[in-house]
N, C-alpha and C positions, 0 to 999 in steps of 0.2 A: 021529382028527383028520379034520376036514372041509376039503376044498380048495374054493376058489372054483369055482362052476359056470359062470360066464359072465363075460366081460370087458365092462365098461361101454363102450357106444359113446362115442367121444370127442365132447365138446361143447366147442367152442372159442369161448367168448364173448369179445368184444373187451374190453379194459380199460375203455373207456367204459361198456359195458353193466354190467359188474360194479360199476363206480363208481356208476352210477345206482341199482342195486339196494342198494348200501351206503347211499347217501343216503336211500333210502326207509326203511331200517331206522333209521338214526341220527336222522333228522329227523322220522320219522313219529310220529304220536300213538300212545301205548300204548293198546291196545284190551283191554277186559276181556271175555273169552269168557263165554258164557252158562253157567249151571250144567249145562244139557244137553250143550253142547259139551265141557265138562270131563269129564263122566261118560262120554261116548262116547270121548274121548281116553284116559281112564284104562282103560276096558275094552279098547280097541285095544292099548294098551301091554301090559296084562296078557296078552292072548292072544298077541301077538307074542313077549313074553318067554318064555312057557311053551313056545313052538315052537322056541326056540333049542336045537339038539340037542347042545350041548356044555356042560360045567360053566361057570358064570359065577362069577368070583372078583372081589370088589370090594376096592380098595385105596385108602388115603388119599393115596397118592402120585399125582402127575401122570403120565399115561400117554398118549403120543402114538400115532398109528396104526401107525407102524413097530414100536414096542415091543409093542403089542397083538398085531400079526401074528406077531412073533418068538416071543412067549410062546405063542400058539396053536399055532404049528408045533412048538415044543419040548416043550410040556406037554399040549397038547390043551385047555387052559383059555382062556376068553375073559376077559382081564384088563381090568377097567373101573375107571376112577378115580372116586372120590366126592369129590375135592377140588373146592372152589368149586361146591358142589352146590345152592346156593340158587336157588330158582325162585319167581316170584310166584304161580303157580297150581298147581304140582304139589308134593305131599308129597315129602320128601327121598328116601325109598326108591323112590317111583314115578319120580322124575326119574332116579335111578340106573338103574332098569330101562329107561327110555327111552334112556339112553346106551348100554346094552347092546344094545338093539334096533337103534339107529342104527349102532353099530359092527359088529354082525352083518350088517347090510345092506351095509356096506363089504366084508365078507368074501364074501358070496354074489354080489355084483355084480362083484367085483374092482376096485372103485372106490378111487382114491387120495384124498388130502386136498386136492387142488386144487379150484377151483370146479367144474370139470367133474365130478369125483368126487362132490362133495357134491350136485350137481344129480342125478346118477345115483342116489344113495341116496334122494333125495326122490321121484324117479320110481318107484323100486322100492317105497317105502313106500306110495305112492298106489295100488298094485295091490291092497292089502288094506285100506287105510284108507277108512272111509266118507267120502263127498263132503263131508259137513258139517264135518269136521275138517281137510280138506286145506289150508285157508288157515292153520291153526295150524302144520301141518307145513312149509308154505312159509316161514313166518316163522322157525320154529325151526331149519330146516335151510338153506334157500337164502339168505334175507335175512341171517341171522346170519353165515353163511359169507362172504357178499360183504362185509359190514362188517368182519369180522375180517381177511380177506385184504387189503382196501383200506387198513386202518389199521395192520395189524400186531399188533393185540391184540383180545381179546374185549371186546365192548361190554356195558354194563349190560343185564341180562336184561329183556326185555319182549316183548310180542306186538304185531305190526304187521300190519294187514290191507291188503294191496296190492289196489287196484281190479282187478277182473277175475279174481281168484284165489279 
C-alpha cells in the first residue's frame, strides 16, 4: 500500500470566492474543446492512469473519498466508482480512468474533498498536464467542485472556460 507523500498546503478561500467560481460553472456557456485538446487530454489521462502504482478496481456503486481511502488502506486497491459516468467529451472508460487519476491525486497530495483539497489536486495535476489542457482540468476539478460544494449536488456535466485560465 502507498501512503500519501505530502500534505496539501491549506487553501482557505472565502465562501464568496467559492460562490463566484460556482456561478462561473453554473451560468457559464458550455465550451466544446478542440479535437486536439481532447486528444491531449486523453493521452494525459492514459499516461497518468498507467502511473498509478496500485491496482484500480472499478465499481458501479457510489464511492466517496473516505470510502476510497479506507479501501486503499485495507486492501491496497484504489476503488473507483463508475456510477453516473456520462461525460460529454470523454468515452466512458476514459472518464473512469480520469476519476482514478483524480482520486490518486487526492492520495498523493493528502488532499481532502473540501474546496481546498480539490484545488490542491488541480495544482498537482497541472504539474504533469500540458498547458493546453489545464483549462479543461480547471473546469473539471475546480469549477465543478465549487458548484457542487455551493449547491450541495453535482451539476450537469459541461466544460466552462474561465477567462485567464
